[in-house]
C-alpha positions as CSV (number, residue, x, y, z in Angstrom):
1,M,-3.6,6.9,-12.4
2,P,-7.1,7.8,-11.9
3,R,-7.0,5.0,-8.8
4,L,-4.2,6.8,-7.2
5,V,-5.7,9.9,-7.2
6,G,-8.6,8.8,-5.7
7,F,-6.5,6.7,-2.8
8,Y,-4.3,9.9,-2.2
9,Q,-7.4,12.0,-2.1
10,L,-8.8,10.0,0.8
11,L,-5.6,11.1,2.6
12,G,-6.7,14.7,2.1
13,L,-4.5,15.7,-1.2
14,T,-6.2,17.7,-4.0
15,F,-5.1,17.2,-7.6
16,D,-5.2,19.5,-10.5
17,Y,-4.5,17.5,-13.9
18,H,-2.1,19.4,-16.4
19,K,0.7,19.2,-18.3
20,H,3.9,21.9,-18.8
21,G,6.3,21.9,-21.5
22,A,6.7,18.6,-23.1
23,S,5.6,16.5,-20.0
24,P,3.0,14.2,-20.5
25,Y,-0.6,15.0,-18.8
26,H,-0.4,14.2,-14.9
27,F,-1.8,14.9,-11.8
28,S,-0.4,17.3,-9.1
29,A,-0.9,18.4,-5.6
30,E,0.5,20.6,-3.2
31,V,1.2,19.7,0.3
32,E,2.3,23.0,2.1
33,E,5.6,23.6,0.0
34,L,5.7,20.1,-1.4
35,I,4.7,18.9,-4.9
36,F,3.3,15.6,-5.2
37,E,2.8,14.3,-8.8
38,I,1.3,11.4,-10.2
39,Y,2.7,10.7,-13.9
40,P,1.6,7.8,-16.4
41,L,4.1,5.0,-16.8
42,A,7.2,5.8,-18.9
43,K,6.8,4.5,-22.5
44,G,8.0,0.9,-22.6
45,Q,7.6,0.3,-19.0
46,T,5.1,-2.0,-17.3
47,D,5.5,-2.2,-13.6
48,T,5.6,0.6,-11.1
49,D,8.3,1.3,-8.4
50,K,7.3,-0.8,-5.4
51,Y,10.1,0.1,-3.3
52,L,9.3,3.9,-2.6
53,R,7.7,4.4,0.7
54,L,6.0,7.4,1.6
55,G,5.0,9.0,5.1
56,F,2.2,11.5,5.6
57,E,1.5,13.1,8.8
58,I,-2.4,13.2,9.3
59,A,-4.3,15.6,11.4
60,D,-7.8,13.4,11.3
61,F,-5.8,10.2,11.7
62,D,-8.7,7.8,13.4
63,E,-11.2,9.4,10.8
64,T,-8.6,8.8,7.8
65,I,-8.1,5.2,9.0
66,A,-12.1,4.5,9.2
67,T,-12.5,6.0,5.9
68,L,-9.7,3.8,4.4
69,K,-11.3,0.9,5.8
70,D,-14.7,1.7,4.6
71,S,-12.9,2.3,1.1
72,N,-11.4,-1.4,1.4
73,V,-7.8,-0.2,1.3
74,L,-5.5,-2.7,2.5
75,L,-4.1,-1.8,5.9
76,A,-0.5,-3.5,6.3
77,S,-0.8,-2.6,9.8
78,E,-3.3,-1.5,12.4
79,P,-2.6,1.8,14.1
80,V,0.3,1.4,16.8
81,F,2.0,3.3,18.9
82,T,5.6,3.9,17.9
83,E,8.8,6.4,19.2
84,F,6.8,8.6,16.6
85,G,3.6,8.3,17.7
86,F,0.5,6.6,16.3
87,M,1.3,5.1,13.2
88,A,-0.4,2.7,10.5
89,V,0.9,1.5,7.4
90,V,-1.3,1.1,4.1
91,I,-1.1,-0.1,0.8
92,D,-1.6,2.4,-2.3
93,P,-3.3,0.9,-5.4
94,D,0.2,0.3,-7.1
95,G,1.4,-1.7,-4.0
96,R,3.5,0.8,-2.2
97,K,3.6,1.3,1.3
98,V,2.4,4.3,2.9
99,E,3.1,5.3,6.5
100,L,0.2,7.3,8.2
101,Y,1.0,9.2,11.2
102,K,-1.1,10.8,13.9
103,S,-0.4,14.5,13.8
104,K,0.9,15.5,17.2
105,D,-1.4,18.6,17.4
106,K,-4.3,16.2,17.8
């Protein structure tokens, strides 16, 4: 979990470490009205789901891509222009593809 938290912090997320009710301790970040949480693997689970694909609009896109490269984050695709604007695909520490889009406001 700490590797995932570190990766997503590079994208600008800020996490709290907590638990509620009978849930295990986990990390939670608020992104506007969205709650993004990182939980430990379930009992008996040995692998993470690699088929989930996330996408984030990044205000400081160029700086974030440079920071990811400096942090040795694997880029699955360099930034390219798509019908949705500039996009790059990176790999998180669990092997998931994460799409990063340049904010249209920048």
